[in-house]
mmCIF file of the C-alpha atoms, coordinates in Angstrom:
data_MODEL
# 
_entry.id   MODEL 
# 
loop_
_atom_site.group_PDB 
_atom_site.id 
_atom_site.type_symbol 
_atom_site.label_atom_id 
_atom_site.label_alt_id 
_atom_site.label_comp_id 
_atom_site.label_asym_id 
_atom_site.label_entity_id 
_atom_site.label_seq_id 
_atom_site.pdbx_PDB_ins_code 
_atom_site.Cartn_x 
_atom_site.Cartn_y 
_atom_site.Cartn_z 
_atom_site.occupancy 
_atom_site.B_iso_or_equiv 
_atom_site.pdbx_formal_charge 
_atom_site.auth_seq_id 
_atom_site.auth_comp_id 
_atom_site.auth_asym_id 
_atom_site.auth_atom_id 
_atom_site.pdbx_PDB_model_num 
ATOM 1  C CA . MET A 1 1  ? 0.000   0.000  0.000  1.00 0.00 ? 1  MET A CA 1 
ATOM 2  C CA . ALA A 1 2  ? 1.208   3.522  -0.802 1.00 0.00 ? 2  ALA A CA 1 
ATOM 3  C CA . LEU A 1 3  ? 2.190   5.847  2.015  1.00 0.00 ? 3  LEU A CA 1 
ATOM 4  C CA . PRO A 1 4  ? -0.395  8.400  3.157  1.00 0.00 ? 4  PRO A CA 1 
ATOM 5  C CA . LEU A 1 5  ? -0.319  11.821 1.516  1.00 0.00 ? 5  LEU A CA 1 
ATOM 6  C CA . TRP A 1 6  ? -1.069  14.901 3.572  1.00 0.00 ? 6  TRP A CA 1 
ATOM 7  C CA . LEU A 1 7  ? -2.108  18.006 1.621  1.00 0.00 ? 7  LEU A CA 1 
ATOM 8  C CA . MET A 1 8  ? -1.957  21.485 3.118  1.00 0.00 ? 8  MET A CA 1 
ATOM 9  C CA . PRO A 1 9  ? -3.404  24.657 1.540  1.00 0.00 ? 9  PRO A CA 1 
ATOM 10 C CA . GLY A 1 10 ? -1.788  28.059 1.578  1.00 0.00 ? 10 GLY A CA 1 
ATOM 11 C CA . TRP A 1 11 ? -2.723  31.193 3.471  1.00 0.00 ? 11 TRP A CA 1 
ATOM 12 C CA . ALA A 1 12 ? -5.258  32.521 0.959  1.00 0.00 ? 12 ALA A CA 1 
ATOM 13 C CA . HIS A 1 13 ? -6.924  29.186 0.261  1.00 0.00 ? 13 HIS A CA 1 
ATOM 14 C CA . THR A 1 14 ? -9.115  26.840 2.218  1.00 0.00 ? 14 THR A CA 1 
ATOM 15 C CA . ALA A 1 15 ? -8.870  23.093 2.560  1.00 0.00 ? 15 ALA A CA 1 
ATOM 16 C CA . GLU A 1 16 ? -11.781 22.870 0.103  1.00 0.00 ? 16 GLU A CA 1 
ATOM 17 C CA . SER A 1 17 ? -9.546  24.246 -2.651 1.00 0.00 ? 17 SER A CA 1 
ATOM 18 C CA . LEU A 1 18 ? -7.530  21.015 -2.455 1.00 0.00 ? 18 LEU A CA 1 
ATOM 19 C CA . ARG A 1 19 ? -10.557 18.696 -2.394 1.00 0.00 ? 19 ARG A CA 1 
ATOM 20 C CA . PRO A 1 20 ? -10.595 17.982 -6.190 1.00 0.00 ? 20 PRO A CA 1 
ATOM 21 C CA . MET A 1 21 ? -6.900  17.021 -6.146 1.00 0.00 ? 21 MET A CA 1 
ATOM 22 C CA . ALA A 1 22 ? -7.379  14.955 -2.980 1.00 0.00 ? 22 ALA A CA 1 
ATOM 23 C CA . THR A 1 23 ? -10.273 13.081 -4.550 1.00 0.00 ? 23 THR A CA 1 
ATOM 24 C CA . LEU A 1 24 ? -8.191  12.120 -7.594 1.00 0.00 ? 24 LEU A CA 1 
ATOM 25 C CA . LEU A 1 25 ? -5.129  11.144 -5.569 1.00 0.00 ? 25 LEU A CA 1 
ATOM 26 C CA . ALA A 1 26 ? -7.202  9.099  -3.111 1.00 0.00 ? 26 ALA A CA 1 
ATOM 27 C CA . ARG A 1 27 ? -7.598  6.498  -5.859 1.00 0.00 ? 27 ARG A CA 1 
ATOM 28 C CA . HIS A 1 28 ? -3.919  5.639  -5.359 1.00 0.00 ? 28 HIS A CA 1 
ATOM 29 C CA . ARG A 1 29 ? -3.170  6.267  -1.687 1.00 0.00 ? 29 ARG A CA 1 
ATOM 30 C CA . PRO A 1 30 ? -4.754  7.497  1.540  1.00 0.00 ? 30 PRO A CA 1 
ATOM 31 C CA . VAL A 1 31 ? -5.081  11.294 1.442  1.00 0.00 ? 31 VAL A CA 1 
ATOM 32 C CA . LYS A 1 32 ? -5.642  13.678 4.324  1.00 0.00 ? 32 LYS A CA 1 
ATOM 33 C CA . ILE A 1 33 ? -6.141  17.426 3.989  1.00 0.00 ? 33 ILE A CA 1 
ATOM 34 C CA . ILE A 1 34 ? -4.611  19.365 6.859  1.00 0.00 ? 34 ILE A CA 1 
ATOM 35 C CA . ASP A 1 35 ? -5.894  22.918 7.288  1.00 0.00 ? 35 ASP A CA 1 
ATOM 36 C CA . PRO A 1 36 ? -3.668  25.216 9.366  1.00 0.00 ? 36 PRO A CA 1 
ATOM 37 C CA . ARG A 1 37 ? -6.747  27.236 10.284 1.00 0.00 ? 37 ARG A CA 1 
ATOM 38 C CA . ALA A 1 38 ? -7.713  24.345 12.572 1.00 0.00 ? 38 ALA A CA 1 
ATOM 39 C CA . TRP A 1 39 ? -4.973  25.497 14.967 1.00 0.00 ? 39 TRP A CA 1 
ATOM 40 C CA . PRO A 1 40 ? -5.731  29.215 15.487 1.00 0.00 ? 40 PRO A CA 1 
ATOM 41 C CA . ASP A 1 41 ? -4.709  29.238 19.151 1.00 0.00 ? 41 ASP A CA 1 
ATOM 42 C CA . ARG A 1 42 ? -1.207  27.866 18.531 1.00 0.00 ? 42 ARG A CA 1 
ATOM 43 C CA . PRO A 1 43 ? 1.861   30.118 18.256 1.00 0.00 ? 43 PRO A CA 1 
ATOM 44 C CA . GLY A 1 44 ? 3.114   28.291 15.160 1.00 0.00 ? 44 GLY A CA 1 
ATOM 45 C CA . TYR A 1 45 ? 1.736   25.863 12.646 1.00 0.00 ? 45 TYR A CA 1 
ATOM 46 C CA . ALA A 1 46 ? 4.636   23.388 12.440 1.00 0.00 ? 46 ALA A CA 1 
ATOM 47 C CA . GLU A 1 47 ? 4.314   22.367 16.099 1.00 0.00 ? 47 GLU A CA 1 
ATOM 48 C CA . PRO A 1 48 ? 0.711   21.093 15.885 1.00 0.00 ? 48 PRO A CA 1 
ATOM 49 C CA . MET A 1 49 ? 1.435   19.437 12.545 1.00 0.00 ? 49 MET A CA 1 
ATOM 50 C CA . GLY A 1 50 ? 4.445   17.688 14.090 1.00 0.00 ? 50 GLY A CA 1 
ATOM 51 C CA . HIS A 1 51 ? 2.172   16.501 16.892 1.00 0.00 ? 51 HIS A CA 1 
ATOM 52 C CA . GLU A 1 52 ? -0.220  15.031 14.303 1.00 0.00 ? 52 GLU A CA 1 
ATOM 53 C CA . LEU A 1 53 ? 2.653   13.355 12.447 1.00 0.00 ? 53 LEU A CA 1 
ATOM 54 C CA . ARG A 1 54 ? 3.980   11.706 15.605 1.00 0.00 ? 54 ARG A CA 1 
ATOM 55 C CA . ARG A 1 55 ? 0.585   10.035 16.104 1.00 0.00 ? 55 ARG A CA 1 
ATOM 56 C CA . GLU A 1 56 ? 0.843   8.259  12.725 1.00 0.00 ? 56 GLU A CA 1 
ATOM 57 C CA . HIS A 1 57 ? 1.993   4.641  12.530 1.00 0.00 ? 57 HIS A CA 1 
ATOM 58 C CA . GLU A 1 58 ? 3.986   5.115  9.343  1.00 0.00 ? 58 GLU A CA 1 
ATOM 59 C CA . PRO A 1 59 ? 5.782   7.970  7.574  1.00 0.00 ? 59 PRO A CA 1 
ATOM 60 C CA . CYS A 1 60 ? 3.716   10.315 5.400  1.00 0.00 ? 60 CYS A CA 1 
ATOM 61 C CA . VAL A 1 61 ? 4.312   12.257 2.222  1.00 0.00 ? 61 VAL A CA 1 
ATOM 62 C CA . LEU A 1 62 ? 3.788   15.948 3.006  1.00 0.00 ? 62 LEU A CA 1 
ATOM 63 C CA . ALA A 1 63 ? 2.599   18.259 0.236  1.00 0.00 ? 63 ALA A CA 1 
ATOM 64 C CA . GLY A 1 64 ? 1.956   21.938 0.796  1.00 0.00 ? 64 GLY A CA 1 
ATOM 65 C CA . TRP A 1 65 ? 0.820   24.754 -1.420 1.00 0.00 ? 65 TRP A CA 1 
ATOM 66 C CA . SER A 1 66 ? 2.338   28.199 -0.796 1.00 0.00 ? 66 SER A CA 1 
ATOM 67 C CA . LEU A 1 67 ? 2.370   28.781 2.990  1.00 0.00 ? 67 LEU A CA 1 
ATOM 68 C CA . GLY A 1 68 ? 1.315   25.142 3.372  1.00 0.00 ? 68 GLY A CA 1 
ATOM 69 C CA . GLY A 1 69 ? 4.618   24.136 1.772  1.00 0.00 ? 69 GLY A CA 1 
ATOM 70 C CA . MET A 1 70 ? 6.594   26.212 4.253  1.00 0.00 ? 70 MET A CA 1 
ATOM 71 C CA . ILE A 1 71 ? 4.685   24.662 7.155  1.00 0.00 ? 71 ILE A CA 1 
ATOM 72 C CA . ALA A 1 72 ? 5.257   21.190 5.706  1.00 0.00 ? 72 ALA A CA 1 
ATOM 73 C CA . LEU A 1 73 ? 8.980   21.960 5.407  1.00 0.00 ? 73 LEU A CA 1 
ATOM 74 C CA . GLU A 1 74 ? 9.160   22.945 9.085  1.00 0.00 ? 74 GLU A CA 1 
ATOM 75 C CA . ALA A 1 75 ? 7.180   19.867 10.117 1.00 0.00 ? 75 ALA A CA 1 
ATOM 76 C CA . ALA A 1 76 ? 9.457   17.619 8.031  1.00 0.00 ? 76 ALA A CA 1 
ATOM 77 C CA . ALA A 1 77 ? 12.506  19.135 9.724  1.00 0.00 ? 77 ALA A CA 1 
ATOM 78 C CA . ALA A 1 78 ? 10.935  18.592 13.145 1.00 0.00 ? 78 ALA A CA 1 
ATOM 79 C CA . CYS A 1 79 ? 9.797   15.000 12.401 1.00 0.00 ? 79 CYS A CA 1 
ATOM 80 C CA . PRO A 1 80 ? 12.130  13.501 9.795  1.00 0.00 ? 80 PRO A CA 1 
ATOM 81 C CA . GLU A 1 81 ? 11.312  9.990  10.991 1.00 0.00 ? 81 GLU A CA 1 
ATOM 82 C CA . LYS A 1 82 ? 7.647   10.528 10.051 1.00 0.00 ? 82 LYS A CA 1 
ATOM 83 C CA . THR A 1 83 ? 8.307   12.279 6.720  1.00 0.00 ? 83 THR A CA 1 
ATOM 84 C CA . ALA A 1 84 ? 8.821   10.011 3.715  1.00 0.00 ? 84 ALA A CA 1 
ATOM 85 C CA . ALA A 1 85 ? 8.894   12.845 1.176  1.00 0.00 ? 85 ALA A CA 1 
ATOM 86 C CA . LEU A 1 86 ? 8.170   16.548 0.904  1.00 0.00 ? 86 LEU A CA 1 
ATOM 87 C CA . ILE A 1 87 ? 6.374   18.247 -1.989 1.00 0.00 ? 87 ILE A CA 1 
ATOM 88 C CA . MET A 1 88 ? 6.309   22.044 -2.078 1.00 0.00 ? 88 MET A CA 1 
ATOM 89 C CA . ILE A 1 89 ? 3.928   23.625 -4.597 1.00 0.00 ? 89 ILE A CA 1 
ATOM 90 C CA . SER A 1 90 ? 4.577   27.322 -5.328 1.00 0.00 ? 90 SER A CA 1 
ATOM 91 C CA . SER A 1 91 ? 6.359   27.707 -1.990 1.00 0.00 ? 91 SER A CA 1 
ATOM 92 C CA . ALA A 1 92 ? 9.384   29.715 -1.013 1.00 0.00 ? 92 ALA A CA 1 
ATOM 93 C CA . PRO A 1 93 ? 11.665  27.787 1.336  1.00 0.00 ? 93 PRO A CA 1 
# 
C-alpha cells in the first residue's frame, strides 16, 4: 500500500480548494487534507502538525501549497522519521 499523503493549503486558500486534487489522488493512496486554520490558538503551525505526524503509525508524504509548503517543510525538519517525502507547490523555502 502507498504511504499516506497529507495536503496542506496556503494562506489565501481553504482546505476545500484542495478537495478535487485529494479526490483524484485518493484512488492511489490514503489522502488527508490538513488545514492550518484548525490550529488558530497555537503560536506556530509546524508544532501542531508535528504533533499530528507523531501520532501516525507510518511515515507520510507531506505536500503543501504556498504557505502550506513552508509549514510542511518545518514539520518535516521537526519529524524527519515521520516524513517520507516533501512536496512544495509554489512555496518559497
